[in-house]
KOLVEXDO-668843 format. One record per residue (C-alpha): z negated, y negated, x negated; residue in three letters. Coordinates in steps of 0.02 Angstrom, whole numbers, always signed. Example, Ala and Ser with C-alpha at 12.3 -4.5 7.8 and 13.67 -1.06 7.14 Angstrom:
BEGIN
PT       z       y       x  loke
PT    -390    +225    -615   ALA
PT    -357     +53    -684   SER
This chain:
BEGIN
PT       z       y       x  loke
PT   -6124   -4054   -3319   MET
PT   -6267   -4170   -3357   ARG
PT   -6233   -4358   -3352   LEU
PT   -6277   -4379   -3537   THR
PT   -6152   -4243   -3583   THR
PT   -6014   -4326   -3479   ARG
PT   -6051   -4494   -3563   ILE
PT   -6046   -4413   -3734   LYS
PT   -5877   -4330   -3700   HIS
PT   -5808   -4494   -3629   TRP
PT   -5875   -4601   -3771   PHE
PT   -5820   -4497   -3921   LEU
PT   -5631   -4521   -3898   PRO
PT   -5658   -4709   -3875   LEU
PT   -5766   -4715   -4030   ALA
PT   -5636   -4620   -4128   ALA
PT   -5498   -4736   -4066   THR
PT   -5601   -4887   -4111   GLY
PT   -5638   -4817   -4283   LEU
PT   -5453   -4786   -4312   LEU
PT   -5412   -4962   -4256   SER
PT   -5541   -5035   -4373   LEU
PT   -5476   -4927   -4515   THR
PT   -5298   -4983   -4481   SER
PT   -5352   -5165   -4478   LEU
PT   -5447   -5144   -4640   ALA
PT   -5295   -5059   -4720   HIS
PT   -5182   -5199   -4660   ALA
PT   -5296   -5325   -4745   ASP
PT   -5293   -5228   -4910   ASP
PT   -5167   -5286   -5040   PRO
PT   -5013   -5182   -5069   LEU
PT   -5028   -5133   -5251   LYS
PT   -4885   -5127   -5376   ILE
PT   -4917   -5052   -5548   GLY
PT   -4844   -5094   -5718   LEU
PT   -4858   -4989   -5876   VAL
PT   -4784   -5086   -6022   ALA
PT   -4809   -5145   -6200   SER
PT   -4929   -5291   -6182   LEU
PT   -4985   -5302   -6364   SER
PT   -4913   -5287   -6539   GLY
PT   -4738   -5332   -6601   GLN
PT   -4657   -5302   -6431   SER
PT   -4785   -5395   -6325   ALA
PT   -4656   -5525   -6275   LYS
PT   -4563   -5391   -6178   SER
PT   -4717   -5350   -6074   GLY
PT   -4750   -5535   -6049   GLU
PT   -4571   -5563   -5988   ALA
PT   -4580   -5416   -5868   ILE
PT   -4748   -5479   -5803   THR
PT   -4677   -5652   -5773   ARG
PT   -4524   -5587   -5682   GLY
PT   -4631   -5477   -5569   LEU
PT   -4756   -5618   -5539   THR
PT   -4625   -5746   -5486   ILE
PT   -4546   -5620   -5367   ALA
PT   -4717   -5572   -5296   ILE
PT   -4761   -5756   -5272   ASP
PT   -4602   -5777   -5170   GLU
PT   -4634   -5619   -5070   ILE
PT   -4815   -5664   -5032   ASN
PT   -4766   -5841   -4979   ALA
PT   -4657   -5761   -4846   LYS
PT   -4794   -5647   -4779   GLY
PT   -4795   -5506   -4907   GLY
PT   -4730   -5330   -4880   ILE
PT   -4768   -5243   -4715   LEU
PT   -4882   -5390   -4678   GLY
PT   -4987   -5359   -4834   ARG
PT   -5004   -5471   -4987   GLN
PT   -4939   -5393   -5147   VAL
PT   -5050   -5371   -5299   GLU
PT   -4990   -5328   -5475   LEU
PT   -5096   -5212   -5582   LEU
PT   -5049   -5200   -5767   ARG
PT   -5091   -5075   -5903   ARG
PT   -5048   -5085   -6089   ASP
PT   -4962   -4928   -6153   ASP
PT   -4964   -4993   -6333   GLU
PT   -4790   -4915   -6350   SER
PT   -4877   -4745   -6350   ASN
PT   -4812   -4608   -6232   PRO
PT   -4982   -4525   -6212   ASN
PT   -5068   -4689   -6169   LYS
PT   -4926   -4733   -6052   GLY
PT   -4943   -4568   -5960   LEU
PT   -5131   -4587   -5942   LEU
PT   -5108   -4764   -5876   ALA
PT   -4978   -4704   -5751   ALA
PT   -5095   -4570   -5685   ARG
PT   -5236   -4695   -5666   GLU
PT   -5130   -4821   -5573   LEU
PT   -5054   -4692   -5456   VAL
PT   -5205   -4582   -5422   GLN
PT   -5351   -4704   -5431   ARG
PT   -5272   -4871   -5387   GLU
PT   -5145   -4795   -5267   GLU
PT   -5002   -4911   -5315   VAL
PT   -4852   -4898   -5200   ALA
PT   -4725   -4910   -5341   VAL
PT   -4747   -4899   -5529   LEU
PT   -4643   -5009   -5644   PHE
PT   -4603   -4959   -5823   GLY
PT   -4581   -5064   -5980   GLY
PT   -4494   -5073   -6147   LEU
PT   -4503   -4902   -6227   ASP
PT   -4393   -4755   -6184   THR
PT   -4517   -4625   -6253   PRO
PT   -4653   -4694   -6138   VAL
PT   -4540   -4692   -5986   SER
PT   -4481   -4515   -6025   LEU
PT   -4664   -4460   -6028   ALA
PT   -4691   -4533   -5854   ILE
PT   -4531   -4468   -5772   VAL
PT   -4590   -4287   -5743   PRO
PT   -4752   -4351   -5667   LEU
PT   -4657   -4467   -5548   ALA
PT   -4545   -4328   -5487   ASN
PT   -4688   -4203   -5473   GLN
PT   -4804   -4320   -5378   MET
PT   -4663   -4402   -5280   LYS
PT   -4699   -4583   -5320   PHE
PT   -4560   -4709   -5355   PRO
PT   -4546   -4760   -5538   PHE
PT   -4441   -4917   -5568   MET
PT   -4377   -4951   -5744   GLY
PT   -4342   -5131   -5793   VAL
PT   -4310   -5116   -5980   TRP
PT   -4307   -4943   -6063   ALA
PT   -4125   -4891   -6068   ALA
PT   -4130   -4706   -6115   GLY
PT   -3997   -4614   -6015   THR
PT   -4112   -4465   -5972   PRO
PT   -4238   -4579   -5886   ILE
PT   -4133   -4586   -5728   THR
PT   -4017   -4440   -5768   LYS
PT   -4166   -4322   -5776   ASN
PT   -4101   -4170   -5681   GLY
PT   -4230   -4176   -5540   ALA
PT   -4175   -4110   -5371   ASP
PT   -4262   -4259   -5291   GLU
PT   -4258   -4401   -5415   ASN
PT   -4393   -4533   -5391   TYR
PT   -4339   -4638   -5541   VAL
PT   -4241   -4799   -5515   PHE
PT   -4186   -4932   -5637   ARG
PT   -4128   -5112   -5646   VAL
PT   -4084   -5116   -5829   SER
PT   -3955   -5061   -5956   ALA
PT   -3908   -4877   -5979   VAL
PT   -3884   -4810   -6155   ASP
PT   -3724   -4711   -6127   GLU
PT   -3643   -4865   -6049   LEU
PT   -3714   -4984   -6180   VAL
PT   -3649   -4874   -6321   ASP
PT   -3473   -4883   -6252   GLU
PT   -3489   -5072   -6240   ALA
PT   -3558   -5088   -6417   LEU
PT   -3417   -4985   -6494   VAL
PT   -3283   -5080   -6400   GLN
PT   -3362   -5246   -6448   TYR
PT   -3364   -5195   -6631   GLY
PT   -3179   -5154   -6623   ILE
PT   -3131   -5312   -6530   ASP
PT   -3238   -5436   -6625   GLU
PT   -3248   -5365   -6801   PHE
PT   -3103   -5243   -6815   GLY
PT   -3230   -5103   -6837   MET
PT   -3152   -4941   -6904   LYS
PT   -3294   -4844   -6987   LYS
PT   -3467   -4894   -6927   PRO
PT   -3632   -4831   -6990   GLY
PT   -3772   -4795   -6868   MET
PT   -3951   -4857   -6893   VAL
PT   -4059   -4772   -6762   LEU
PT   -4245   -4774   -6726   ILE
PT   -4316   -4600   -6753   ASN
PT   -4372   -4563   -6575   ASN
PT   -4294   -4508   -6408   PRO
PT   -4216   -4680   -6384   TRP
PT   -4122   -4660   -6548   GLY
PT   -4071   -4483   -6498   GLU
PT   -4006   -4545   -6330   SER
PT   -3896   -4674   -6416   ASN
PT   -3835   -4555   -6550   GLU
PT   -3759   -4450   -6412   LYS
PT   -3682   -4604   -6333   GLY
PT   -3611   -4669   -6497   PHE
PT   -3539   -4500   -6544   ARG
PT   -3451   -4487   -6377   HIS
PT   -3386   -4667   -6384   ALA
PT   -3319   -4646   -6561   LEU
PT   -3247   -4472   -6536   GLU
PT   -3156   -4526   -6378   SER
PT   -3068   -4658   -6485   ARG
PT   -3033   -4537   -6629   ASP
PT   -3145   -4641   -6743   MET
PT   -3253   -4578   -6885   GLU
PT   -3423   -4644   -6937   TRP
PT   -3495   -4670   -7110   ALA
PT   -3659   -4585   -7071   GLY
PT   -3818   -4586   -6967   ILE
PT   -3979   -4654   -7039   GLU
PT   -4150   -4642   -6956   ARG
PT   -4283   -4776   -6969   VAL
PT   -4466   -4779   -6919   GLU
PT   -4555   -4917   -6826   SER
PT   -4666   -4953   -6976   ASN
PT   -4532   -4948   -7111   ASP
PT   -4532   -5104   -7220   ILE
PT   -4389   -5058   -7339   ASP
PT   -4226   -4989   -7272   MET
PT   -4124   -5018   -7430   VAL
PT   -4108   -4830   -7465   PRO
PT   -4036   -4791   -7293   GLN
PT   -3922   -4942   -7294   LEU
PT   -3863   -4906   -7471   SER
PT   -3806   -4732   -7417   ARG
PT   -3706   -4806   -7273   LEU
PT   -3627   -4936   -7387   LYS
PT   -3580   -4802   -7515   ALA
PT   -3502   -4700   -7375   ALA
PT   -3387   -4845   -7331   GLY
PT   -3469   -4919   -7176   ALA
PT   -3381   -5078   -7121   ASP
PT   -3510   -5120   -6986   SER
PT   -3677   -5061   -6920   LEU
PT   -3719   -4996   -6746   LEU
PT   -3907   -5025   -6730   MET
PT   -4034   -4958   -6606   VAL
PT   -4215   -5006   -6642   ALA
PT   -4351   -5119   -6574   ASN
PT   -4406   -5284   -6647   VAL
PT   -4496   -5240   -6809   ALA
PT   -4373   -5111   -6881   PRO
PT   -4224   -5216   -6826   SER
PT   -4296   -5364   -6922   ALA
PT   -4323   -5255   -7075   GLN
PT   -4140   -5201   -7070   VAL
PT   -4088   -5384   -7083   VAL
PT   -4211   -5419   -7224   LYS
PT   -4156   -5263   -7318   SER
PT   -3974   -5316   -7304   LEU
PT   -4022   -5486   -7373   ASP
PT   -4103   -5403   -7525   ARG
PT   -3947   -5298   -7551   MET
PT   -3830   -5447   -7532   GLY
PT   -3727   -5345   -7408   TRP
PT   -3644   -5455   -7277   ASP
PT   -3595   -5332   -7140   VAL
PT   -3575   -5353   -6951   PRO
PT   -3723   -5288   -6850   ILE
PT   -3690   -5238   -6670   ILE
PT   -3854   -5194   -6585   SER
PT   -3932   -5128   -6428   HIS
PT   -4055   -5252   -6354   TRP
PT   -4206   -5202   -6457   GLY
PT   -4213   -5369   -6552   PRO
PT   -4240   -5462   -6387   ALA
PT   -4410   -5384   -6356   GLY
PT   -4520   -5491   -6468   GLY
PT   -4530   -5602   -6622   ARG
PT   -4364   -5548   -6697   PHE
PT   -4297   -5718   -6750   SER
PT   -4463   -5757   -6836   GLU
PT   -4475   -5589   -6924   LEU
PT   -4292   -5571   -6974   ALA
PT   -4276   -5745   -7047   GLY
PT   -4125   -5858   -7061   GLU
PT   -3997   -5719   -7041   ASN
PT   -4065   -5661   -6873   ALA
PT   -3915   -5744   -6790   ALA
PT   -3798   -5619   -6874   LYS
PT   -3860   -5481   -6759   VAL
PT   -3757   -5476   -6599   HIS
PT   -3849   -5382   -6462   PHE
PT   -3822   -5340   -6280   ILE
PT   -3913   -5418   -6132   GLN
PT   -3899   -5419   -5942   THR
PT   -3948   -5602   -5916   PHE
PT   -3979   -5769   -6000   THR
PT   -4041   -5930   -5921   PHE
PT   -3921   -6025   -6034   VAL
PT   -3778   -5968   -5921   GLU
PT   -3877   -5971   -5759   ASN
PT   -3953   -6142   -5731   GLN
PT   -3881   -6165   -5557   GLN
PT   -3931   -6090   -5389   GLY
PT   -4057   -5949   -5400   LYS
PT   -4066   -5965   -5589   GLY
PT   -4124   -6145   -5573   ALA
PT   -4250   -6098   -5438   GLU
PT   -4327   -5959   -5542   VAL
PT   -4330   -6068   -5698   LEU
PT   -4422   -6205   -5602   ALA
PT   -4546   -6077   -5533   ALA
PT   -4578   -6010   -5709   LEU
PT   -4614   -6184   -5776   LYS
PT   -4733   -6220   -5633   GLN
PT   -4824   -6053   -5646   ARG
PT   -4831   -6053   -5836   TYR
PT   -4858   -6231   -5903   PRO
PT   -4831   -6170   -6082   GLU
PT   -4646   -6150   -6040   ILE
PT   -4561   -6311   -6093   LYS
PT   -4382   -6256   -6129   ASP
PT   -4272   -6102   -6137   LEU
PT   -4342   -6048   -6305   ALA
PT   -4509   -6019   -6219   ASP
PT   -4442   -5887   -6098   ILE
PT   -4370   -5765   -6223   THR
PT   -4325   -5630   -6177   PRO
PT   -4248   -5683   -6013   ALA
PT   -4181   -5508   -5983   VAL
PT   -4356   -5443   -5951   GLY
PT   -4389   -5580   -5825   ILE
PT   -4223   -5557   -5735   ALA
PT   -4228   -5367   -5727   ASN
PT   -4407   -5367   -5663   ALA
PT   -4375   -5507   -5539   TYR
PT   -4227   -5420   -5458   ASP
PT   -4312   -5250   -5464   ALA
PT   -4466   -5317   -5373   MET
PT   -4362   -5394   -5234   HIS
PT   -4262   -5233   -5216   LEU
PT   -4426   -5136   -5209   THR
PT   -4491   -5251   -5072   ALA
PT   -4333   -5214   -4971   LEU
PT   -4356   -5027   -4999   ALA
PT   -4537   -5029   -4938   ILE
PT   -4490   -5133   -4786   GLU
PT   -4350   -5009   -4749   ASN
PT   -4476   -4868   -4766   ALA
PT   -4604   -4950   -4653   GLY
PT   -4730   -4857   -4758   SER
PT   -4804   -4844   -4933   THR
PT   -4775   -4657   -4942   GLU
PT   -4670   -4609   -5093   GLY
PT   -4535   -4506   -5005   PRO
PT   -4511   -4643   -4875   ALA
PT   -4493   -4778   -5008   ILE
PT   -4369   -4670   -5104   ARG
PT   -4263   -4660   -4948   LYS
PT   -4289   -4847   -4922   GLY
PT   -4205   -4884   -5088   TYR
PT   -4051   -4788   -5031   PHE
PT   -4046   -4889   -4870   GLU
PT   -4034   -5059   -4958   ILE
PT   -3868   -5134   -4902   ALA
PT   -3862   -5293   -5006   GLU
PT   -3969   -5415   -5102   TYR
PT   -3917   -5580   -5183   ASP
PT   -4012   -5567   -5347   GLY
PT   -4038   -5665   -5506   LEU
PT   -3924   -5554   -5611   ILE
PT   -3793   -5523   -5477   LYS
PT   -3762   -5486   -5293   SER
PT   -3808   -5304   -5263   TYR
PT   -3709   -5201   -5137   LEU
PT   -3785   -5030   -5098   LYS
PT   -3864   -5025   -5272   PRO
PT   -3942   -4852   -5255   PHE
PT   -3893   -4682   -5191   SER
PT   -3959   -4505   -5219   PRO
PT   -3820   -4483   -5349   GLU
PT   -3841   -4653   -5434   GLN
PT   -4011   -4733   -5461   THR
PT   -3955   -4862   -5590   ASP
PT   -3918   -5030   -5511   ALA
PT   -3830   -5109   -5661   LEU
PT   -3671   -5059   -5752   GLY
PT   -3553   -5115   -5892   PRO
PT   -3489   -5265   -5794   ASP
PT   -3666   -5335   -5800   ASP
PT   -3680   -5338   -5991   TYR
PT   -3652   -5486   -6108   LEU
PT   -3669   -5509   -6296   PHE
PT   -3794   -5630   -6368   THR
PT   -3884   -5682   -6527   HIS
PT   -4031   -5790   -6579   PHE
PT   -4001   -5974   -6613   VAL
PT   -4152   -6085   -6649   ASP
PT   -4268   -5958   -6569   GLY
PT   -4164   -5947   -6409   ARG
PT   -4057   -5802   -6350   ILE
PT   -3885   -5872   -6313   VAL
PT   -3712   -5795   -6281   PRO
PT   -3616   -5770   -6443   VAL
PT   -3476   -5885   -6386   ASP
PT   -3594   -6035   -6372   GLN
């Protein structure tokens, strides 16, 4: 063998090793990307803002301690405009082009349901921090890549019905449901909750996001003998329900899912906004000690426009996102990798985490990918622009 040939054979493996080392070093210096697809504009923009803030505070804490797998974390956001098709396109772009390690979802159940099949097909973790539709996590996949730190419709519906009975003596409620998959998810939950208690309902009325007069639907429920309303809708239609009741002069209890919390509800609904009692997983009003105080201080420092608790509505978006990001960091560290299947397994290996909402003990398993349950719910309403527990 000629000397030049021997040198070439000897040099190539070293060159390849050096190239791999340089590639590894370059990869280690790259940020670890986290994606968010949420409503960042329109009537529900406050929900996307809250989720962003919760993720950002958690990421700041994680990065200050060295990041994840030695890499700084970067948040990439896309506005789904509450549109499932736009949400799906944004999810594809973040996963395929930006190569985010985990994708976070926002407010709307229809958007999340559009992304779920893609997540399971492409095997990337999809973490929900607001949308509560039961089928989001209970999606029938053999290998489910969808996780959630948020409420779950079928559990919320049980809680809403029981609250109506306990607080208002509810006997014959009427249902006011947004005409989309989120409304359908809750109709099933309400039917089950009422039937299991041998209770009847006055009727089921559908509303659209752009409806500005709901007097016809509400009049039918009143004529049918409804003594209370079970409501599931986002900010704008929920506000129109209140304003339509005002025009009718019908003073009836309203027990709601957390749709009103996602935006400018108290402003849009007017002086009777406080009459709507809705479910939440967290308020800073009740959590101004310990971790709650630390996160509140960090929010005020990061966002100077925050002066008091009224400026961080809705707190539920912040808290859900904050805890979900820290749980995700633990999952990726457990995985030792940013590969989807490894991260999925990493979620199942989380033993405990002392979060903002609660202390989590083995929050995820292959059979259960929802980290929150009925014991984590509380009832709230708007008072002077702030979301506060109903007993305060």
